[in-house]
C-alpha positions in Angstrom: 57.4 -63.6 51.8 58.2 -65.6 48.7 61.0 -64.6 46.3 60.1 -61.8 43.9 60.6 -62.4 40.2 61.5 -58.7 39.6 64.2 -58.7 42.3 66.1 -61.1 39.9 65.1 -59.1 36.8 65.1 -55.4 37.8 66.2 -53.9 34.5 64.2 -51.8 32.0 64.0 -54.7 29.7 62.2 -56.7 32.3 59.8 -53.8 32.9 59.3 -53.5 29.2 58.4 -57.2 29.1 55.8 -56.8 31.9 54.2 -53.8 30.3 54.1 -55.4 26.9 52.5 -58.5 28.5 49.9 -56.4 30.2 49.1 -54.3 27.1 48.8 -57.4 24.9 46.1 -58.8 27.3 43.9 -55.7 26.5 43.0 -57.3 23.1 39.4 -58.6 23.0 40.7 -62.2 22.4 41.9 -62.3 26.0 38.6 -61.2 27.5 37.7 -64.8 28.6 41.0 -66.6 29.0 42.5 -64.1 31.5 39.7 -61.6 32.3 41.5 -59.9 35.2 44.7 -59.2 33.3 42.5 -58.2 30.3 40.7 -55.7 32.4 43.9 -54.2 33.9 45.4 -53.9 30.4 42.4 -52.0 29.2 42.6 -49.7 32.2 46.3 -49.1 31.6 45.4 -48.0 28.0 42.7 -45.8 29.5 45.2 -44.2 32.0 47.5 -43.3 29.1 44.5 -41.8 27.2 43.5 -39.8 30.2 47.0 -38.4 30.7 47.2 -37.2 27.1 45.3 -33.9 27.1 43.2 -33.2 24.0 42.5 -36.8 23.1 39.0 -38.2 23.6 38.6 -41.3 25.8 38.9 -44.6 23.9 35.5 -46.3 24.0 36.0 -49.4 21.8 39.2 -51.4 21.8 39.0 -53.8 18.8 42.6 -54.7 18.2 45.9 -54.3 20.1 49.3 -54.8 18.6 52.4 -54.5 20.8 56.0 -54.3 19.7 59.1 -54.0 21.8 62.2 -52.1 20.5 60.5 -51.2 17.2 62.9 -48.6 15.6 64.6 -48.3 19.0 61.4 -47.4 20.8 61.0 -49.2 24.1 57.3 -50.1 23.6 54.9 -49.3 20.7 51.3 -50.2 21.2 48.9 -49.6 18.3 45.2 -49.8 19.1 42.6 -50.3 16.4 45.4 -49.9 13.8 45.1 -46.1 14.1 46.2 -45.0 17.6 49.8 -45.3 18.5 51.1 -45.2 22.1 54.9 -44.6 22.2 56.1 -45.5 25.6 59.6 -44.6 26.7 60.2 -46.8 29.8 62.6 -45.9 32.6 63.6 -47.5 35.9 65.8 -44.7 37.2 67.8 -43.6 34.2 66.8 -40.4 32.3 66.3 -39.2 28.8 69.4 -38.4 26.8 70.8 -37.4 23.4 67.5 -36.1 22.0 66.1 -39.7 22.0 62.5 -38.6 22.7 62.3 -36.3 19.7 64.0 -39.0 17.6 61.5 -41.6 18.5 58.5 -39.3 17.9 59.8 -38.4 14.4 60.2 -42.0 13.5 56.5 -42.7 14.1 55.5 -39.4 12.5 57.2 -40.7 9.3 54.8 -43.7 9.5 51.8 -41.3 9.5 51.0 -41.2 13.2 50.2 -37.9 14.7 48.1 -36.6 11.8 45.2 -37.6 9.5 43.1 -39.1 12.2 45.9 -41.3 13.6 46.7 -40.0 17.1 50.2 -40.4 18.5 50.3 -40.5 22.3 53.7 -40.0 23.8 54.2 -41.5 27.3 57.3 -41.3 29.5 57.0 -44.0 32.2 59.4 -43.6 35.1 59.2 -46.1 37.9 62.5 -44.9 39.4 63.4 -41.5 40.8 64.0 -38.5 38.5 64.8 -34.9 39.5 63.2 -33.0 36.7 60.9 -33.6 33.7 61.0 -30.3 31.9 62.8 -31.7 28.8 60.4 -34.6 28.8 57.4 -32.4 28.7 59.0 -29.9 26.3 59.3 -32.9 23.9 55.5 -33.4 24.1 55.5 -36.5 26.4 53.2 -37.1 29.3 54.7 -38.5 32.4 53.5 -41.6 34.2 55.3 -42.0 37.5 55.8 -44.8 39.9 52.8 -43.4 42.0 50.6 -43.5 38.8 51.5 -47.2 38.2 50.9 -48.0 41.9 47.5 -46.3 41.7 46.6 -48.4 38.7 47.7 -51.6 40.5 45.9 -50.7 43.7 42.6 -49.9 42.0 39.8 -52.4 41.6 41.1 -53.9 38.4 44.7 -54.0 39.8 43.6 -55.8 42.9 41.8 -58.5 40.8 44.7 -58.9 38.5 47.2 -59.3 41.4 45.0 -61.9 43.0 44.9 -63.8 39.6 48.6 -63.4 38.6 51.8 -63.8 40.6 53.5 -61.8 37.9 51.3 -58.8 38.5 51.6 -59.2 42.2 55.4 -59.4 42.1 55.6 -56.3 39.9 53.4 -54.4 42.3 55.2 -55.6 45.5 58.6 -54.4 44.1 57.2 -50.9 43.2 55.5 -50.6 46.5 58.7 -51.6 48.3 60.7 -48.9 46.4 58.1 -46.3 47.2 58.3 -47.2 50.9 62.1 -46.9 50.9 61.8 -43.5 49.2 59.4 -42.2 51.8 61.4 -43.7 54.7 63.4 -40.5 55.2 60.3 -39.2 57.0 60.5 -41.8 59.8 64.2 -42.8 60.1 67.3 -40.7 61.0 69.6 -39.8 58.1 72.5 -42.0 59.2 70.3 -45.0 58.3 69.0 -43.7 55.0 69.3 -45.9 51.9 70.0 -44.3 48.5 66.2 -44.3 47.9 65.6 -42.5 51.2 68.2 -39.8 50.2 66.4 -39.3 46.9 63.1 -39.1 48.7 64.4 -36.4 50.9 65.7 -34.4 47.9 62.3 -34.9 46.1 60.6 -33.4 49.1 63.0 -30.5 49.2 62.3 -29.9 45.5 58.7 -29.1 46.3 60.1 -26.0 48.1 62.9 -25.3 45.6 61.5 -26.2 42.2 64.5 -24.8 40.3 66.8 -27.3 42.0 68.5 -30.3 40.4 69.8 -33.4 42.1 71.9 -36.4 41.1 74.4 -39.0 42.2 78.0 -37.7 42.1 80.6 -40.5 41.8 84.1 -40.0 43.2 87.0 -42.2 44.4 85.8 -42.3 48.0 82.4 -43.8 47.0 80.3 -40.8 45.8 77.3 -39.0 47.3 73.9 -37.6 46.3 73.9 -33.9 45.6 71.0 -31.4 45.7 72.0 -28.3 43.7 70.3 -24.9 43.7 70.7 -21.1 43.8 73.6 -20.2 41.6 75.1 -16.7 41.2 78.0 -15.3 39.2 80.6 -12.7 40.0 81.1 -10.4 37.0 84.4 -9.3 38.5 86.3 -12.6 38.4 83.9 -14.9 36.6 83.5 -17.3 39.6 80.1 -19.0 40.0 78.8 -19.8 43.5 76.0 -22.2 44.3 74.5 -24.1 47.2 74.7 -27.9 47.4 73.5 -30.5 49.9 75.6 -33.6 50.0 74.2 -36.8 51.4 76.2 -40.0 51.9 76.6 -42.6 54.6 76.7 -40.8 57.9 77.0 -37.3 56.4 74.4 -34.6 55.4 76.1 -31.3 54.7 75.0 -28.0 53.2 78.0 -26.7 51.2 78.8 -23.3 49.7 80.5 -24.2 46.4 82.6 -22.0 44.1 83.5 -22.8 40.5 86.6 -21.1 39.1 86.7 -20.2 35.4 89.3 -21.8 33.2 92.6 -20.2 33.6 91.7 -18.6 37.0 94.0 -18.7 40.0 92.4 -21.5 41.9 94.1 -21.0 45.3 93.6 -17.2 45.3 89.9 -17.3 44.2 89.1 -20.2 46.6 90.6 -18.1 49.5 88.8 -15.0 48.3 85.4 -16.6 48.2 85.8 -18.5 51.4 86.5 -15.2 53.1 83.5 -13.6 51.4 81.1 -16.4 52.5 82.3 -16.5 56.1 82.1 -12.7 56.4 78.6 -12.6 54.9 77.5 -15.2 57.4 78.8 -13.1 60.3 77.2 -9.9 58.9 73.7 -11.4 58.9 74.1 -13.7 61.9 74.2 -17.0 60.2 76.9 -19.5 61.3 79.1 -20.8 58.6 82.3 -22.9 59.0 85.4 -23.7 57.0 85.2 -27.3 55.6 87.3 -30.1 57.0 89.5 -29.9 53.9 89.8 -27.7 50.8 89.4 -29.2 47.4 91.8 -28.6 44.6 89.6 -28.9 41.5 87.7 -26.1 39.7 84.6 -26.6 41.8 85.2 -26.6 45.5 83.5 -26.4 48.9 84.5 -23.1 50.6 82.2 -23.1 53.6 79.5 -25.1 55.4 76.2 -24.0 57.0 76.2 -25.0 60.7 73.8 -26.4 61.7 72.0 -27.4 58.6 69.6 -30.4 59.0 67.3 -29.8 61.9 66.4 -33.0 63.8 63.3 -34.0 65.8 63.6 -35.6 69.2 63.7 -39.1 67.6 66.5 -38.2 65.3 64.4 -37.8 62.1 64.7 -34.7 60.0 62.3 -31.8 60.6 61.8 -30.9 56.9 60.1 -27.6 57.5 62.8 -26.3 59.8 65.5 -27.7 57.5 64.0 -25.7 54.6 64.3 -22.6 56.8 68.0 -23.4 57.2 68.3 -23.6 53.5 66.7 -20.2 53.1 69.4 -18.8 55.5 72.1 -20.3 53.2 70.5 -18.4 50.3 70.6 -15.2 52.3 74.3 -15.7 53.0 75.0 -16.2 49.3 73.1 -13.1 48.4 74.9 -11.1 51.1 78.2 -12.0 49.5 77.3 -9.6 46.7 75.8 -6.8 48.8 78.8 -4.6 48.1 78.7 -2.6 44.8 82.2 -4.0 44.1 80.6 -7.5 43.8 78.7 -7.1 40.6 76.6 -10.3 40.4 73.6 -11.7 38.7 71.5 -14.8 39.3 72.0 -17.5 36.7 69.7 -20.2 35.5 70.3 -23.4 37.4 73.0 -25.7 35.9 72.1 -29.2 34.9 73.3 -31.8 37.3 75.9 -32.9 34.8 77.6 -29.5 35.2 78.3 -30.1 38.9 81.8 -31.4 39.6 83.1 -32.2 43.0 86.6 -31.0 43.7 
């Protein structure tokens, strides 16, 4: 296998450059010089049209103008001088600081989005992302890595890859990432890469759509956390949630408690550890004290034992593992069975709210 250009240039700027290069080839002037890339560029534009509900298919591409970093926008592609594609391009990072709304408003000030000048908002993510609610709430349509792979594996994509090493290298890198993401299905967890851990979490998210996940850095090297099912005690203000932690050689399901500011951390930690362990005993679910107790405001007070259910070959049985997660939910609910524990279920925190202690 020859060296891959995009292994040496894996950044968003490099992906921006590839997508701009591809879109620019959709112009009619490139129909004869590079017909395969021209056809793929037109198909890419068609894919974005199709993803944008309420916009009629584009039948006649007469002009294509592509700009990178125009007013801070990753990619702006204007077709026929009237139709604007605003593309926010990601390779694993996520939206932030209201940037999506800001970019949309900048193009609206130029007249796009009204008076017969459609504005098509595309959020293109070739990395892994936990949730897209804020993206969709901002009016953007999501194109995922699988969407791009589908484009490159279609008839036009195959022809373009045969004609261009650039297109082939871009495809091979994305396909390798997707293979790594799905490798959690065929390899034991102690061999998982970061992509495999994220793939496992994305599979779990199909069963727990309210969940969030992210990488949590810490002095010992950090881990990937899958966070869901939060409840709050009205009595002492503590919040409890469930969290799977995945790092090299470790895959744990933790019961976490977050102590409010000014709370007696040792006392509340001990209180909720006792509650979780007792609730597990009451409903016949085995829980265990952690190897050590944290000293921050968010701490692990118990672990579910066992959590991840393995097949005979050491791979994870996802269906049975989900059942274990449901048992953990039952334990957390049982903590509040007593009328003295006045609790209510809270909306899930964003991943940024999760702190390891």
